[in-house]
VMD Tcl script that builds the backbone (N, CA, C; Angstrom):
set m [mol new atoms 255]
animate dup $m
set s [atomselect $m all]
$s set {name element resname resid chain x y z} {
  {N N MET 1 A -85.687 55.529 -47.165}
  {CA C MET 1 A -85.594 54.403 -48.052}
  {C C MET 1 A -86.979 53.792 -48.226}
  {N N GLN 2 A -87.339 53.576 -49.460}
  {CA C GLN 2 A -88.658 53.037 -49.764}
  {C C GLN 2 A -88.521 51.581 -50.208}
  {N N LEU 3 A -89.313 50.719 -49.602}
  {CA C LEU 3 A -89.279 49.310 -49.964}
  {C C LEU 3 A -90.359 49.032 -50.984}
  {N N GLU 4 A -89.989 48.326 -52.019}
  {CA C GLU 4 A -90.962 47.950 -53.034}
  {C C GLU 4 A -91.267 46.469 -52.900}
  {N N HIS 5 A -92.488 46.122 -53.191}
  {CA C HIS 5 A -92.871 44.716 -53.155}
  {C C HIS 5 A -92.218 43.986 -54.315}
  {N N HIS 6 A -91.751 42.795 -54.014}
  {CA C HIS 6 A -91.155 41.969 -55.056}
  {C C HIS 6 A -92.269 41.447 -55.960}
  {N N VAL 7 A -92.096 41.632 -57.233}
  {CA C VAL 7 A -93.072 41.152 -58.192}
  {C C VAL 7 A -92.409 40.101 -59.061}
  {N N ASP 8 A -92.993 38.915 -59.093}
  {CA C ASP 8 A -92.477 37.845 -59.936}
  {C C ASP 8 A -93.130 37.998 -61.299}
  {N N ARG 9 A -92.359 38.298 -62.307}
  {CA C ARG 9 A -92.907 38.597 -63.627}
  {C C ARG 9 A -92.921 37.392 -64.564}
  {N N ARG 10 A -92.640 36.205 -64.027}
  {CA C ARG 10 A -92.677 35.023 -64.885}
  {C C ARG 10 A -94.107 34.744 -65.318}
  {N N GLU 11 A -94.253 34.337 -66.537}
  {CA C GLU 11 A -95.564 33.975 -67.070}
  {C C GLU 11 A -95.855 32.523 -66.688}
  {N N VAL 12 A -97.057 32.254 -66.304}
  {CA C VAL 12 A -97.474 30.900 -65.996}
  {C C VAL 12 A -98.559 30.547 -66.988}
  {N N GLY 13 A -98.221 29.621 -67.879}
  {CA C GLY 13 A -99.165 29.237 -68.915}
  {C C GLY 13 A -100.094 28.132 -68.451}
  {N N ALA 14 A -101.071 27.816 -69.262}
  {CA C ALA 14 A -102.036 26.771 -68.941}
  {C C ALA 14 A -101.370 25.414 -68.819}
  {N N GLN 15 A -100.270 25.204 -69.522}
  {CA C GLN 15 A -99.576 23.917 -69.478}
  {C C GLN 15 A -98.955 23.661 -68.115}
  {N N THR 16 A -98.539 24.706 -67.411}
  {CA C THR 16 A -97.842 24.511 -66.150}
  {C C THR 16 A -98.771 24.484 -64.956}
  {N N VAL 17 A -99.985 24.929 -65.106}
  {CA C VAL 17 A -100.916 24.970 -63.990}
  {C C VAL 17 A -101.859 23.779 -64.067}
  {N N GLY 18 A -101.916 23.012 -63.013}
  {CA C GLY 18 A -102.881 21.935 -62.923}
  {C C GLY 18 A -102.503 20.631 -63.585}
  {N N THR 19 A -101.427 20.569 -64.310}
  {CA C THR 19 A -101.013 19.332 -64.959}
  {C C THR 19 A -99.690 18.895 -64.341}
  {N N PRO 20 A -99.723 17.837 -63.533}
  {CA C PRO 20 A -98.478 17.405 -62.895}
  {C C PRO 20 A -97.512 16.761 -63.890}
  {N N ALA 21 A -96.236 16.845 -63.572}
  {CA C ALA 21 A -95.218 16.214 -64.413}
  {C C ALA 21 A -95.171 14.710 -64.170}
  {N N PHE 22 A -95.574 14.296 -62.977}
  {CA C PHE 22 A -95.587 12.889 -62.601}
  {C C PHE 22 A -96.923 12.549 -61.963}
  {N N PHE 23 A -97.381 11.317 -62.196}
  {CA C PHE 23 A -98.663 10.875 -61.664}
  {C C PHE 23 A -98.471 9.769 -60.629}
  {N N ARG 24 A -99.286 9.797 -59.576}
  {CA C ARG 24 A -99.287 8.769 -58.550}
  {C C ARG 24 A -100.122 7.583 -59.021}
  {N N MET 25 A -100.000 6.465 -58.316}
  {CA C MET 25 A -100.760 5.269 -58.675}
  {C C MET 25 A -102.259 5.555 -58.708}
  {N N ALA 26 A -102.773 6.288 -57.748}
  {CA C ALA 26 A -104.204 6.592 -57.729}
  {C C ALA 26 A -104.623 7.342 -58.989}
  {N N ASP 27 A -103.770 8.238 -59.464}
  {CA C ASP 27 A -104.059 8.975 -60.697}
  {C C ASP 27 A -104.024 8.040 -61.908}
  {N N VAL 28 A -103.042 7.147 -61.937}
  {CA C VAL 28 A -102.912 6.201 -63.049}
  {C C VAL 28 A -104.151 5.312 -63.119}
  {N N ILE 29 A -104.614 4.838 -61.976}
  {CA C ILE 29 A -105.819 4.002 -61.931}
  {C C ILE 29 A -107.025 4.787 -62.436}
  {N N ARG 30 A -107.150 6.028 -62.006}
  {CA C ARG 30 A -108.278 6.867 -62.424}
  {C C ARG 30 A -108.220 7.179 -63.916}
  {N N ILE 31 A -107.051 7.503 -64.421}
  {CA C ILE 31 A -106.889 7.894 -65.825}
  {C C ILE 31 A -107.076 6.707 -66.772}
  {N N THR 32 A -106.511 5.567 -66.415}
  {CA C THR 32 A -106.509 4.420 -67.323}
  {C C THR 32 A -107.678 3.462 -67.125}
  {N N ALA 33 A -108.338 3.537 -65.980}
  {CA C ALA 33 A -109.422 2.614 -65.610}
  {C C ALA 33 A -108.909 1.185 -65.464}
  {N N LEU 34 A -107.613 1.036 -65.184}
  {CA C LEU 34 A -107.020 -0.271 -64.917}
  {C C LEU 34 A -106.885 -0.431 -63.408}
  {N N SER 35 A -106.928 -1.667 -62.934}
  {CA C SER 35 A -106.710 -1.908 -61.513}
  {C C SER 35 A -105.206 -1.852 -61.226}
  {N N ARG 36 A -104.868 -1.752 -59.957}
  {CA C ARG 36 A -103.464 -1.734 -59.542}
  {C C ARG 36 A -102.756 -3.007 -60.018}
  {N N ALA 37 A -103.413 -4.156 -59.818}
  {CA C ALA 37 A -102.815 -5.430 -60.229}
  {C C ALA 37 A -102.594 -5.475 -61.739}
  {N N THR 38 A -103.544 -4.963 -62.508}
  {CA C THR 38 A -103.413 -4.965 -63.968}
  {C C THR 38 A -102.282 -4.050 -64.411}
  {N N VAL 39 A -102.135 -2.905 -63.757}
  {CA C VAL 39 A -101.037 -1.986 -64.087}
  {C C VAL 39 A -99.704 -2.709 -63.916}
  {N N TYR 40 A -99.510 -3.343 -62.756}
  {CA C TYR 40 A -98.236 -4.014 -62.504}
  {C C TYR 40 A -98.047 -5.250 -63.391}
  {N N ARG 41 A -99.108 -5.953 -63.707}
  {CA C ARG 41 A -98.994 -7.096 -64.615}
  {C C ARG 41 A -98.568 -6.637 -66.000}
  {N N ARG 42 A -99.170 -5.539 -66.480}
  {CA C ARG 42 A -98.800 -5.030 -67.807}
  {C C ARG 42 A -97.379 -4.469 -67.825}
  {N N ILE 43 A -96.938 -3.894 -66.716}
  {CA C ILE 43 A -95.547 -3.432 -66.634}
  {C C ILE 43 A -94.614 -4.633 -66.791}
  {N N ALA 44 A -94.920 -5.730 -66.097}
  {CA C ALA 44 A -94.095 -6.936 -66.175}
  {C C ALA 44 A -94.087 -7.527 -67.583}
  {N N GLU 45 A -95.202 -7.374 -68.296}
  {CA C GLU 45 A -95.301 -7.884 -69.666}
  {C C GLU 45 A -94.694 -6.923 -70.687}
  {N N GLY 46 A -94.326 -5.721 -70.257}
  {CA C GLY 46 A -93.789 -4.720 -71.178}
  {C C GLY 46 A -94.867 -3.977 -71.934}
  {N N LYS 47 A -96.096 -4.000 -71.421}
  {CA C LYS 47 A -97.220 -3.378 -72.117}
  {C C LYS 47 A -97.750 -2.126 -71.409}
  {N N PHE 48 A -96.987 -1.612 -70.455}
  {CA C PHE 48 A -97.359 -0.386 -69.750}
  {C C PHE 48 A -96.075 0.266 -69.277}
  {N N PRO 49 A -96.029 1.594 -69.270}
  {CA C PRO 49 A -94.779 2.262 -68.853}
  {C C PRO 49 A -94.474 2.007 -67.376}
  {N N PRO 50 A -93.237 1.704 -67.068}
  {CA C PRO 50 A -92.867 1.508 -65.665}
  {C C PRO 50 A -92.739 2.851 -64.953}
  {N N PRO 51 A -92.916 2.853 -63.645}
  {CA C PRO 51 A -92.744 4.108 -62.904}
  {C C PRO 51 A -91.255 4.438 -62.754}
  {N N VAL 52 A -90.990 5.697 -62.458}
  {CA C VAL 52 A -89.621 6.110 -62.150}
  {C C VAL 52 A -89.545 6.375 -60.654}
  {N N HIS 53 A -88.423 6.035 -60.062}
  {CA C HIS 53 A -88.233 6.243 -58.632}
  {C C HIS 53 A -87.759 7.677 -58.418}
  {N N ILE 54 A -88.478 8.394 -57.576}
  {CA C ILE 54 A -88.151 9.814 -57.371}
  {C C ILE 54 A -87.527 10.067 -56.004}
  {N N GLY 55 A -87.273 9.025 -55.264}
  {CA C GLY 55 A -86.612 9.170 -53.980}
  {C C GLY 55 A -87.251 8.282 -52.931}
  {N N GLY 56 A -86.422 7.665 -52.111}
  {CA C GLY 56 A -86.938 6.767 -51.092}
  {C C GLY 56 A -87.723 5.644 -51.732}
  {N N ARG 57 A -88.932 5.431 -51.234}
  {CA C ARG 57 A -89.785 4.391 -51.813}
  {C C ARG 57 A -90.795 4.975 -52.791}
  {N N ALA 58 A -90.738 6.266 -53.020}
  {CA C ALA 58 A -91.711 6.936 -53.890}
  {C C ALA 58 A -91.401 6.697 -55.359}
  {N N CYS 59 A -92.436 6.368 -56.106}
  {CA C CYS 59 A -92.285 6.243 -57.551}
  {C C CYS 59 A -93.516 6.850 -58.211}
  {N N ARG 60 A -93.307 7.390 -59.385}
  {CA C ARG 60 A -94.379 8.067 -60.122}
  {C C ARG 60 A -94.236 7.749 -61.600}
  {N N TRP 61 A -95.298 7.999 -62.350}
  {CA C TRP 61 A -95.298 7.794 -63.792}
  {C C TRP 61 A -95.136 9.136 -64.477}
  {N N PRO 62 A -94.134 9.286 -65.364}
  {CA C PRO 62 A -93.973 10.537 -66.103}
  {C C PRO 62 A -95.159 10.765 -67.038}
  {N N ARG 63 A -95.556 12.010 -67.136}
  {CA C ARG 63 A -96.698 12.376 -67.979}
  {C C ARG 63 A -96.493 11.925 -69.421}
  {N N ALA 64 A -95.304 12.101 -69.971}
  {CA C ALA 64 A -95.046 11.749 -71.373}
  {C C ALA 64 A -95.188 10.247 -71.608}
  {N N ALA 65 A -94.690 9.424 -70.681}
  {CA C ALA 65 A -94.788 7.976 -70.832}
  {C C ALA 65 A -96.239 7.522 -70.752}
  {N N LEU 66 A -96.981 8.107 -69.832}
  {CA C LEU 66 A -98.388 7.760 -69.692}
  {C C LEU 66 A -99.174 8.193 -70.923}
  {N N GLN 67 A -98.859 9.360 -71.455}
  {CA C GLN 67 A -99.542 9.844 -72.658}
  {C C GLN 67 A -99.253 8.951 -73.853}
  {N N GLN 68 A -98.031 8.452 -73.932}
  {CA C GLN 68 A -97.669 7.546 -75.032}
  {C C GLN 68 A -98.527 6.286 -74.973}
  {N N TRP 69 A -98.760 5.755 -73.765}
  {CA C TRP 69 A -99.608 4.575 -73.620}
  {C C TRP 69 A -101.065 4.915 -73.951}
  {N N ILE 70 A -101.537 6.063 -73.503}
  {CA C ILE 70 A -102.919 6.484 -73.763}
  {C C ILE 70 A -103.158 6.637 -75.257}
  {N N ASP 71 A -102.176 7.170 -75.984}
  {CA C ASP 71 A -102.323 7.387 -77.425}
  {C C ASP 71 A -102.493 6.082 -78.195}
  {N N ASP 72 A -101.842 5.003 -77.747}
  {CA C ASP 72 A -101.959 3.729 -78.455}
  {C C ASP 72 A -101.689 2.575 -77.493}
  {N N PRO 73 A -102.670 2.226 -76.656}
  {CA C PRO 73 A -102.437 1.191 -75.643}
  {C C PRO 73 A -102.223 -0.207 -76.209}
  {N N GLU 74 A -102.792 -0.504 -77.344}
  {CA C GLU 74 A -102.677 -1.859 -77.907}
  {C C GLU 74 A -101.281 -2.162 -78.441}
  {N N SER 75 A -100.623 -1.187 -79.014}
  {CA C SER 75 A -99.299 -1.464 -79.592}
  {C C SER 75 A -98.156 -0.893 -78.743}
  {N N TYR 76 A -98.458 -0.421 -77.523}
  {CA C TYR 76 A -97.416 0.107 -76.653}
  {C C TYR 76 A -96.480 -1.022 -76.225}
  {N N SER 77 A -95.195 -0.736 -76.210}
  {CA C SER 77 A -94.213 -1.691 -75.735}
  {C C SER 77 A -93.047 -0.940 -75.095}
  {N N ASN 78 A -92.689 -1.314 -73.873}
  {CA C ASN 78 A -91.535 -0.681 -73.231}
  {C C ASN 78 A -90.321 -1.602 -73.283}
  {N N ILE 79 A -90.414 -2.647 -74.077}
  {CA C ILE 79 A -89.290 -3.561 -74.289}
  {C C ILE 79 A -88.423 -2.974 -75.388}
  {N N PRO 80 A -87.137 -2.735 -75.098}
  {CA C PRO 80 A -86.261 -2.148 -76.125}
  {C C PRO 80 A -86.174 -3.028 -77.364}
  {N N GLN 81 A -86.249 -2.402 -78.510}
  {CA C GLN 81 A -86.145 -3.121 -79.775}
  {C C GLN 81 A -84.666 -3.288 -80.118}
  {N N SER 82 A -84.295 -4.479 -80.530}
  {CA C SER 82 A -82.909 -4.698 -80.946}
  {C C SER 82 A -82.726 -4.141 -82.354}
  {N N PRO 83 A -81.563 -3.585 -82.644}
  {CA C PRO 83 A -81.322 -3.029 -83.979}
  {C C PRO 83 A -81.370 -4.122 -85.042}
  {N N ALA 84 A -81.889 -3.765 -86.194}
  {CA C ALA 84 A -81.964 -4.720 -87.311}
  {C C ALA 84 A -80.560 -5.058 -87.809}
  {N N GLN 85 A -80.360 -6.325 -88.121}
  {CA C GLN 85 A -79.026 -6.730 -88.586}
  {C C GLN 85 A -79.072 -7.133 -90.019}
}
mol reanalyze $m
mol bondsrecalc $m
mol representation Tube
mol addrep $m
């Protein structure tokens, strides 16, 4: 009986390597150049994406939410808009 090495044939693209799905506070501070206090103040004001809890006391910022803020920080709002009546 001959044993063959298992070969994983999945393709790994540039999008999946090196780009995390969630960012830690240290990453958010580095990326945005905001202080920790400013990040939390803007979250309270609805002007920065809130973190998501990923288990225990750990929370992270989703890449898509952070990118949305980076694309337009001045008009970003995480306050739900009420439907027009």
